[in-house]
N, C-alpha and C positions, 0 to 999 in steps of 0.2 A: 504494500500500500504506500503511495507517495505521501510526502510530507504535507502537501496541500490538502489531500483527501483526509489525512489524519486530523488536520486543523479544523476542517469542515465538520468532521465527526465530533470533535471535541466541542465545537460551537453548538451543535445540536444537543449534545449531552448537557452542557451548561444551561442552554435554553430550557430543556425539559426539567432540569433540576430547579431552576428559578421559577418555572411555571407551577411545579408541584408545591414548592414552598409558599408561593403567593396564594394558591388555591386552598391549601390547608389553613393558612392564616385567616383567609376570608371566611371559611366554614366555621372555624373556631370562634371568630368574631360574631358571626351570625347566631351561632348556638348560644353564646353568652348573652347577646341582646335579647333573643327570644325567651330564653330561660328566665332572665331577670325581670323582663316585663310581665311574663306569665305569673311569676311569683308575686310581683307587685299587684297585679290585677286581682288575683285570688286571695291575697292576704286579708283584706278587709272583710271579704265575704266569709272566709273560713273563721275569722274572729267573731263575726256576727252569729254564725251557726253555733259556735261553742257558747257564746253568751246566751243565746236563746235556749240552748240545752240546760244551762245552769238556771235560767229563769223558770223553765218548765219544771225542773226538779224541785225548785223552791215552792212553786205554786202547788205542785202535787203534794208536797209535804203539808202545806197549809190545808189542802182539800181533805187529806186524811185526818187532820185534827178536827176539821169541821164535821166529818162523817162520824166521828166518835159520839157527837151529840145528835146526829141525824143520819142514821144508817140507811134510811130509805130514799136518800137523795137520788134522783134519776140520772141516767147516763148522759142525757142531753145537757143537763145542767153542768155535769162534770166536764163534758167536752167544751162547753162554752167557757167555763171558768179556766180551763187549761189553755185555751187559745186567745184569751184576752191579752192585750198589750203585746201581741206577737207582731214582729216586723211584717208589714204588708207584702214584702218581697218573698218572704219565707212561707212555705206550705208545710203544715204539720199533719202527718199521717200516723194514725194510731192503728196498731195491729195486735191481734191476739197471739196466743202461743203457737198457732199454726201459720202465722204470717198473714192472715186474712185481714183486710181493712175493716175497721169497726166504726170509724167516724165518716160514714158515707154522706150523711146529710150535710156535714160541715164542708166537705170537699165539693159537693154540688156537681157542676159540669165536668170538673176535672176527673171526678170518680167515674162519671158516665162514659167519658171518652177514652180515658187512659189508664183506668184501674188495672187492666190486665197487662199493661205494658210497663208498669212501674216495678223495676227489678228490686228484689229484697233478699238478703241473705242473713239469717239470724246469727251466723258465725262471724260476720263482718261487722263488729261493733266497735264504736269509739274511733273509727277511721273515716276521715273525710275522703270521698272519692267522687268521680264524675259518672254521671249516667245520662242516657239519652232516651227521649220518648218519641216513638214513631220515627226514629232516625232523623228527627227534625229539631226538637227542642232540647236544650242542654241545661243540665242541673248539676249543682254540687250537693252531695247528700251526706248526712250524718245519721247513723243508727245507734240507738242505745236502749238499754233495758229499763223498764219502769221499776220504781222502787216499791210498788204495791206488792205486799207479801201474799195476798190472797190468790192472785192469778198472775201467771207469767205473761206480760204484755210488752210490746216493743213500740218505740216511738221512732219515726223516721222524719227528719227535717230536710226539706228540699228548698234550695235557693236557685232561682232561674239565673243562668249566666249566658243567655243568648247574646247580650251586648258585648260581654267580655270575649266570647268565642268569635264574634264577628270582628272585633278589634284584632284578636290574635291571628285570625284568618287573613285579614288585610295586611297585617304586619308580615306574616309569613310570605304572602304574595310579593310584597315590596322587597323583602330580603332576597327572595329567589330571583326576581328581576334584577335587583341591584347586584347580586352576586354574579349573575350571567354577564352583566355589563362589565363588572370589575374583572372577571376572569378573561373576558375578551380583551380588555385593556392590558391585563397582565401578560397575555401572549405577546403583544407588541412590546411591552416593557421588558419582558424576559429576553426577547430578541435583541433589543437595544442594549440592555445591560450585558448580555453575552458578547455582543459585538465589541462593546467597550472593554470588557475583560480580556477578550482575545486580541484586541488591537495592538497592545504592546508586543504580543507574541508574533502577530502578523508582521509588524514593522521590523522586529528583530530578525524574523525569518527572511524577509525581503532584503534587509541590509546584509545579512549573512550571505544570501545568494548572490547579491550584487558584488559584495566584497570578494567572494571566491572567484566570480567571473572576471572582475577587474584584475585581481591578483594574477590569475592564470594568464590573462592577456598581457599584462605588463611583464611578467616573468618570461613568457614565450618570446617576446620581441628580442630582448638581448641574447637569449639562448639561440635563437634562429640566426642572428647575425654572427655570433661566435662560431656556431657550427659551420655556417657557410664559408667564413673566412678560413677556418682550419682545414676544411675540405679542399679549398683552393690551394693552400700551402702544401697539402699532401700531393696534389696533382703535379706540382713542380718542386720535387725534393732537392734538386740541384741548384735552385735559385739562391742568390745571396740575400742575407738579411736586409741589406740596404735597399734591395729592389722591392722587398715586401714590407718595408717599414710602415707604410701607410696602412696596410692590412693588419699588421701586428698592433699598431697604435690604436686602431679602431676596436680590435679585439680587447685590448687592455681597458679602453674607455668603457666598453659595454660590460666588461667584467667588474669594473669599479662601480658602475651604476647598479649592476645586479647585486653586488655585495651591500651597497648602501640600502637598496630596497629591502633586502632580506633583514637587515638590521632594523629598519624602520617598522617592518611588519612584525618582527619579534617584540619591539617596543609597544606597538599597538595591542598585540596579543596579551602582553603582560598587563596593560592598562585595562583591558576588558575583564581580566581575572582579578583575584584578590592579592596578586603578587606585587602590585604597584605600591611601593613603600617610599615615603618621604622622610629624609633625614634632615630635619629642620635645624637651622642655626641662625644666630643674629648676623645679618649681612648688610653692609652699607651699599645700597643699590647704586648710588652714584659712582662710587669707586669701582664697583664690579663692572658697570657699563664702560667706564673709561678703559679698564683693562681689556675688555672684550673687543672694543672698537679699534684699538691700536693697530693690529695687523691689517684690518680692513681699510683703514685710511689710505695706506700706501697703495693697496690694490685698486681702490676707487680712483686715486689720482692718476694711475696708469691708464684708466679708462675715461679720464677727463670728467670724473664725477666728484661731488663734494659731500663729505659727511660732516654735519654740524651737531654739536652737543649743547643742549639747554637743560642742564641738570640742577633742579631746585628742590629735590626732596630732602637732601641733607640730613638724613637720619637712618637708623638701622631698621630693618624689618626681618621678621623671623620666617625664613623660607628655606627650601632645599637649594643650596647654592648651585649644585651641578645641574639640576633641572631648570632653574632660572637661566643659567648660562646657555643651556641647550635652546630654551625658548628664545632668547635674544639673538642667538646665532641664526636660528630659523628665520626670524623676522628680518634681520639685517641682510641675510643671504638672499631672501626673497626680494627685498627692496633693490639690492644691487642688480639682480637678474632682470628686473622689469623697469629699469631706468636707462636712459641713453646719455649721450655726451651732454655736458653742461647741466645735467639734472642735479638736484640737491636732495640729500637724504638727511632728515633732522630727527634726532632722538631727544625726547623731552621727558623729564620726570617732575612731578609736583604732587602735593598732597591736596586731596579734595574729599569731603564727606568721610573723613577718617580713614581713607584708603590711599594706598600708593598707586598713582596713575603713571603709566608708562606709554608714551606715544612714539610710534615709528612712522614718520611722515615722509613721503617721497613725491616728487614731481614727475613721475614716470608715465607709462602708458595708461595707467588706471585700470579700472575693472568695471564690467557692466553691472546693471541693477540685478540681473539674475545671478551674476557671479558673487555679488555681495551676500546673497542668501545662501549660496552653496559652497562658498570658498573653503569652509572647514570640513566639508564632506571628504571622505577617503577617496582618493584617485580622481577627485574633481580637478580639472585644469582648464583655465580660460582659453589658452592657446596650446593645444597638445603638441603641435609641430615645434613651436618655439621652445616649449618646456623640455622636449626630448633633446633639442640642440644644446640646451644649457644643463642637461643632466638631471632635470627634475623628475620626481616620481609621483607627485600629486599626494604625498603623504605628510609632508612637512607641517603644513598648517593644521592637519588633523592631530598631529603629535603636540603642536603648540596649544591647541584647544584643550587637549587632555591634561597637559601640565598645569594650565591655568585653573581648570575646573577642579583638579585634585587639590589645588591650593585654596579652594572655595572662592575663587575669583571669577572674573568674566573677561571675555575678549570679543571684540567686534571690529568689523571692517567698515570703513566709510569713504565716501568720495572726498577727495581733497580739491577744492575749487582753486584755480580753474582747471587743474589737471592733476592726476596722480591719485594716490591712495593713502589713507590713514588707518593704522592698526592701533586700537586703544585697548590697553590691558589695565584692569583694576584688580588689585590684590589687597 
């Protein structure tokens, strides 16, 4: 399986995982909302049922006390006495030991229509539960046993909860619709999040692929030249060195370029791993620049170029001296390569915003707007033909960028008006 297919597969896996997580969270959230509202809606009703049970038992005790003085009090009077002060929302059903309804007259039309459909279980006492009449009307019910010692009777309290059930039904419908919408959105969100999670991997893979392709191309060019020149030398074994000096010189030049490129590739490889270590020490940056520039001044004069110093930092900074030296050599070498006769290269140092600022300014050929954006990319070269002539590999500024970022600083390239380029380093 190719790397690209593996990444697409991982993208789908991440998307599925995110989708499942979102869906589970939504369902848990819906369950909590529904459950809490259901408890809240039934809480007052259940409390009222218990209160009415306690009232009934108190009134029944009072009825028994009254019956001690009047044993012949009729059942209708007892039923009426038991149901007075009852919450109008609650229906009281009296049952004998067989579970048959005994207060038919008090129930009236309810008894005529639904008596056979009112469930009752003498074993289910003191537990509040739901029941439904004709699969249409909803009630909360509480059963308990009468305290009358003469006969075993049961009392069933019913509270109509059609309003609450309608509210819960509407809530459930809203939650289902809302969840479907949110799940649909979560699919898109999962895809976007997965893409974002995979983007660094995609970018790293693309950079790696591009790096390998560029490295292969750059290494192949000098090797091809070296091989071709050596094969020509073998074809004329009796030739004198002086006759083949040009070929030998070109071979050595390409060998040096190849060696330099391998060294730079190894430096970048170390920077990509955890092997890049800085040995920091207090360094006077102005003195270091003066020391580095000395040999370059003579070389610049031979090419009729001028190197100027404007060093105003005048204090020490804690850096890796060898790495900063390498950084300055890269920038100075780059400036010399891309300037012509009578051009000026100026190196400035100054303090700003608590940082050491180093500027390498030249009046050379400059760089395009696109080049400013890509100049620190590996193997990027504004003019490939010219770079090969000067021995460039397209890796120097990438190494410079790594050195600066490892020092927790910044580096950027800018246009120098009216012509040339400015490289600004802040550490």
